[in-house]
C-alpha positions as CSV (number, residue, x, y, z in Angstrom):
1,X,78.7,80.5,93.9
2,X,82.2,81.1,92.4
3,X,82.6,81.5,88.6
4,X,84.1,78.5,86.9
5,X,87.2,80.5,86.0
6,X,88.1,80.8,89.7
7,X,87.6,77.1,90.4
8,X,89.3,76.0,87.2
9,X,91.6,78.7,85.8
10,X,92.0,78.9,82.1
11,X,95.4,77.3,81.1
12,X,95.1,76.6,77.4
13,X,94.9,79.0,74.4
14,X,91.8,79.9,72.5
15,X,93.1,77.8,69.5
16,X,93.5,74.8,71.7
17,X,90.1,75.3,73.1
18,X,88.4,75.4,69.7
19,X,90.3,72.4,68.5
20,X,89.6,70.4,71.7
21,X,85.9,71.3,71.7
22,X,85.4,70.4,68.1
23,X,87.2,67.1,68.2
24,X,85.6,66.3,71.5
25,X,82.1,66.9,70.1
26,X,82.9,64.7,67.1
27,X,84.2,61.9,69.3
28,X,81.0,62.1,71.4
29,X,78.8,61.8,68.3
30,X,80.8,58.9,67.0
31,X,80.6,57.1,70.3
32,X,76.9,57.7,70.6
33,X,76.3,56.4,67.0
34,X,78.1,53.1,68.1
35,X,76.4,52.8,71.5
36,X,74.1,50.0,70.4
37,X,77.1,47.9,69.7
38,X,79.3,48.8,72.6
39,X,83.0,48.0,72.4
40,X,86.2,49.3,73.9
41,X,86.4,51.7,71.0
42,X,83.0,53.1,71.8
43,X,83.9,53.8,75.4
44,X,87.3,55.3,74.4
45,X,85.5,57.6,72.0
46,X,83.0,58.7,74.6
47,X,85.6,59.1,77.4
48,X,88.0,61.0,75.2
49,X,85.3,63.1,73.7
50,X,83.9,64.1,77.1
51,X,87.4,65.0,78.3
52,X,88.3,67.1,75.2
53,X,84.8,68.8,75.2
54,X,85.3,69.7,78.9
55,X,88.8,71.0,78.1
56,X,87.5,73.1,75.2
57,X,84.5,74.5,77.0
58,X,86.2,75.4,80.3
59,X,89.7,76.2,79.0
60,X,91.1,74.1,81.8
61,X,93.3,71.1,81.1
62,X,94.2,69.0,84.2
63,X,97.1,67.4,82.3
64,X,98.6,70.9,81.5
65,X,98.0,71.9,85.1
66,X,99.8,68.8,86.4
67,X,102.9,69.5,84.4
68,X,102.8,73.3,84.9
69,X,102.0,74.2,81.3
70,X,100.0,77.3,80.6
71,X,99.6,78.3,77.0
72,X,96.9,80.8,77.7
73,X,99.5,83.2,79.1
74,X,101.8,82.7,76.1
75,X,98.9,83.8,73.7
76,X,98.2,86.9,75.8
77,X,101.9,87.9,75.8
78,X,102.1,87.4,72.1
79,X,99.0,89.6,71.5
80,X,100.4,92.3,73.8
81,X,103.7,92.3,71.9
82,X,101.9,92.4,68.5
83,X,99.7,95.3,69.7
84,X,102.8,97.3,70.9
85,X,104.6,96.7,67.6
86,X,101.5,98.0,65.7
87,X,101.5,101.3,67.6
């Protein structure tokens, strides 16, 4: 079985992953708290929460992939430049 990173390559930065995961988890909780009185808002909270939590845990964003955006590389380049300046 292939690792998840080979199937879904990381294309968002660590900061984006943390923010997406946290907001996604919060939206899931909010949606679950309102599940007894379902509304469009409840389903949007759950759907958006699952998407953001998936994005945060895997580091893969299908929207970024579709438009060719990869901020994971930008973060790596910035770290390399910072390390070379520190030397």
